[in-house]
N, C-alpha and C positions, 0 to 999 in steps of 0.2 A: 399499527404499523411498527415494524422492528427494523432498525438500521444496525448493520455491523460496522463498527468503527475499528480500523486497524492502524496503529501508529508504529513507526520503526526507528524514530530519531534516537540517538545516543546523547543528544545535546541538552536534555532536560528542559528547563524553562527557556532556554535560548534557541530552541528549535524553530526554524522558519517553517518546516512542514507542519508541525503541531500547530503553530499559530494559524495557518491556513485552514486546517481541519477544525479548529475551534471556531473560526469565522463561519464556516459552512454549517457546522452543527448548531451554533447560536441561531442562525437565520432559519435553519430548518425547524428548530423548537419554537421560534416565534411564529412561524407559519403553521405548524402542526404541533401544538403543545403536548398532545397525547403520545407522541412518539416514544418508544422504548429504544434505548441504545444498548447494544451488547458490545463490550470493549475488550480488546486485546492489545497489549503494548509489547511488541516484539523486541524493542530495543531495552526497555526497562526489565522485562521478564523473558529473556531468550528461551526459544524452544530447545530441547536437547539436540545438539549437533549430530549425534549418531541415530536419532530416532528413525530418520528416513531409511537408512541402511537396514535396521532391524525390521522396519514395516515391510520393505520390499522382500527380504529374504523370508519373512513369515508367510508371504504369499505363496511361496514355492516350497513350504514346509508342511507336511501333514499335521493336522491339529494336535495329534498325540505326541509329537516330537517338538512342538514349539516350546520355547523358553519363556520365563516370565518377561524377559525384555522383548520378545516378540510380541507377546499379548499386550504389554504396555504401549508399545509403539503403534500397534494396530488400533487399539482404543483411542490413542491421541490423535491419529490420522483420521479416524472416523469422526471424532468430535469436531475437528477443524473443518472438515468437509460439511458436517451437519450445520455449522454456524453459518456458512455461506448458503447452504441449501434453504435454511429456515428463514433468512433474512429477506425482507422485502426490498432493501436497498443497502448500498455500502458506501462508506467514506473511507478512503485508503490514503493515508499519509505516508508516502514511501520515498525518502530522499535518495539521491545518488551517493554512493561512496565509492572511491577508488575506481571511478569511471564506469561503475556497473551497479547491479542490484546488490544490496548488502547481504551478508551471509544469513542475517536473521530473516530477511524476506524471502530469500531463496529456500532456506529450510521450511519456512511456512508454506510456500508454494509447492514444494515437492511433497510435503506431508498432505496437503489438501488433495493433490492429484492422486496420491496413493490411497487416500481414504474414501475417494469417490468411485463410481462405476466408470469403467473405461468409456471415454467419449461423452460422458455427462457434462452438460452445460449447466454448471451449478448456479450461475446467475442469469439464466436464459431470459432475456428481455427486460431484466430488472435495471433500474438506474444505479450507476456506480460513479462516484467522483474520485478520480485518482489525482492526488495532489503531490507533485514531485519537485524537489528543490535541488539546485546545484550551486556550490560555492563559487565557481568560476564561470566563464563564458564559453559556450560551445556552438554559438550560432554560426551560420555561414559567413565565411570570410575571416573568423578568428583563427589564432594558432591552434586551438584545439577542436576545430570543426571535425566532427566525426568520432570524437573520443567518448561520446555519451552512449555507452552500451546499456543503459538503464531504461530509458523512456520507451524505446521501440518494443523492448522485451515485455514491459508492463502492458503495453497496449495489446501485444499479441496474447498474453495470458489472460488479461481480464476481459478484452472484447471478443478475441477470436476463439479462445479455448473455453472460457466460462461463459461467453455469450451475453455479457452485460451491454446495456446501452450506455456506453462510456462517455463521461464528460472529463476531459484531461485538462488539468491546470498546472502550468509550469512556472517556476520563478528561478531566474539566474542571478549570478553576482551576490549571493547572500553573504559572502565574506568580505565585501566592500565595507569598510568602517570597522572590521575586525583585524584584517591583514593590512598593514600600512602600504605594502606594495600594490594594493588594489585602490588606494585613495583616488587615483585619477578617474576611477569609474563610479564614484559616489553618486553622482547626478543620475547617471544612467541606471544605477542599482535602485535608486529611490523610485524612479519611474516604473521600473519592472515590479517592484514591491507593491506600488499603488495598483498597477494593473491586475497583478495577481490576487491582492486582497479583494478588489471590486468583483473579479471573476468568481472567487470562492463564495462571496456573499451572494451574489446573483444565483449561482449554482444551488446552493442550499435552499434558497427561496423558491427557485423554479421547480426543483425536483420534489420538494415537500408538497407543493401545490398540485401535483398531478393526481 
């Protein structure tokens, strides 16, 4: 079995989304030790921001008129699509940044779509765990309810466009204990952390056992 793991945090060892993905991966390996992981860290090694532009234009350019940048972008897009296509499952650690999907993740998604066949469900029926984290609170009744433009988009892409059997795990208030202004939410943040950690562990175990 091969699992594609994608990380996108820019927080390094302090990353809450990476921590969740590590828990899911550890439990997956404990349940199915022979699993091979293919890894790509979009935050540590971002994809070229202009690659999607060149890949799209290459598609409308006759082969003999394509530039080296066209060809490189098409190759990259094809590689990224192949990574999803070849995986038996996926663990995607994709935090919210600036109320939406980070530029690293959006570039990856756009290139994957460019590298696939139109309408192709690259994860059709395959299990995928999406782990997404938010520094603040966006739940109903909070001042920023409705400001999360990340989670619904990821659900749309991973489940509806790519066809995955999606397990979505969310954690909020990750900046409590980091930003003093959020100290009143420390207790709530600890509970959300505990719940998310348990969910990531359970998901890794359950999906590996399939």
